[in-house]
C-alpha positions in Angstrom: -63.3 -47.5 42.9 -63.8 -49.7 39.9 -61.1 -51.8 38.1 -63.2 -53.0 35.2 -66.7 -53.3 33.7 -67.8 -56.2 31.6 -70.9 -56.4 29.5 -72.3 -59.1 27.2 -72.9 -59.0 23.5 -74.7 -61.4 21.1 -72.6 -60.1 18.2 -69.0 -59.4 19.0 -68.2 -58.2 15.5 -71.0 -55.6 15.7 -69.9 -54.7 19.2 -66.3 -54.2 18.0 -67.3 -51.9 15.2 -69.4 -49.8 17.6 -66.9 -49.6 20.5 -63.8 -49.1 18.3 -65.6 -46.1 16.8 -67.0 -44.9 20.1 -63.6 -45.0 21.9 -61.5 -44.1 18.8 -59.2 -47.1 19.3 -59.1 -50.8 18.4 -60.1 -53.3 21.0 -57.5 -55.6 22.5 -58.8 -59.2 22.3 -58.0 -61.9 24.9 -57.7 -65.7 24.3 -61.5 -66.0 25.0 -62.4 -63.5 22.3 -63.4 -60.7 24.8 -62.8 -57.1 23.7 -61.2 -54.7 26.1 -60.6 -50.9 26.1 -58.4 -49.3 28.7 -58.3 -45.7 30.0 -56.7 -44.2 33.1 -56.1 -47.6 34.7 -59.7 -48.9 34.2 -60.8 -51.5 31.6 -64.2 -51.8 29.8 -64.8 -55.2 28.4 -67.3 -56.8 26.0 -67.8 -60.6 25.6 -70.2 -63.4 25.1 -71.8 -64.6 28.4 -69.8 -67.4 29.9 -72.9 -69.5 30.7 -73.8 -69.6 27.0 -77.2 -67.9 27.5 -78.0 -64.8 25.4 -76.6 -61.5 26.5 -79.2 -59.0 27.8 -78.9 -55.4 29.0 -79.6 -54.3 32.5 -83.0 -52.6 33.1 -82.1 -49.6 35.3 -78.4 -50.0 34.8 -76.1 -47.3 33.3 -72.4 -47.5 32.5 -70.7 -44.1 32.9 -67.5 -42.9 31.3 -65.7 -39.8 32.6 -64.4 -37.1 30.2 -62.3 -34.0 30.5 -64.6 -31.5 28.7 -68.1 -31.0 27.2 -66.5 -31.1 23.8 -65.2 -34.7 24.5 -68.7 -35.7 25.7 -70.3 -34.3 22.5 -67.7 -36.0 20.2 -68.2 -39.4 22.1 -72.0 -39.1 21.6 -71.7 -38.2 17.9 -69.3 -41.1 17.3 -71.7 -43.5 19.1 -74.7 -42.4 17.0 -72.7 -42.6 13.8 -71.6 -46.1 14.7 -75.1 -47.5 15.3 -75.9 -46.4 18.8 -79.2 -44.8 19.7 -79.4 -41.4 21.4 -81.6 -41.5 24.4 -83.0 -39.2 27.1 -82.3 -35.5 26.7 -79.8 -34.2 24.1 -76.2 -33.8 25.5 -76.0 -30.9 27.9 -75.9 -29.6 31.4 -77.9 -31.2 34.1 -78.3 -29.7 37.6 -78.8 -31.9 40.5 -77.6 -32.9 44.0 -74.2 -33.8 42.5 -73.7 -30.3 41.1 -73.6 -29.4 37.5 -72.9 -32.3 35.1 -72.5 -32.3 31.4 -74.1 -35.6 30.3 -74.9 -37.5 27.1 -76.7 -40.9 26.9 -76.7 -43.7 24.3 -77.8 -47.3 24.0 -75.3 -49.5 22.3 -76.4 -52.0 19.6 -77.1 -54.6 22.3 -79.3 -52.2 24.3 -76.8 -51.4 27.1 -77.2 -47.8 28.5 -74.1 -45.7 28.3 -73.4 -42.3 29.7 -70.6 -39.8 29.1 -70.0 -37.4 32.0 -68.0 -34.3 32.6 -68.2 -32.6 36.0 -68.4 -28.9 35.6 -66.5 -26.7 38.1 -68.5 -25.4 41.0 
């Protein structure tokens, strides 16, 4: 459904260090200095707001990334914390809900954006 996701940062060097570690790859940088990370045809981007105002995080917003296993989710979460992210909500693990069993982990990046790693467990 989504082609890309773009978030703002007030410190692109800090954002690059965090997201390079989180995704275990170096960002591509475009001619406007925006960072981009691709996976499975989708792109996650980080840049300074075009309007020149400070970047702020979304209250109530979450950016979710799909993974193939609980081990990948755990590794993503550990890398994020080690790179300066903040673990939030419950520790990584299984959540039961109307969408079935999900293995989830949550972080806030250094700019305060809420991130989620998700693996859908078999029914």
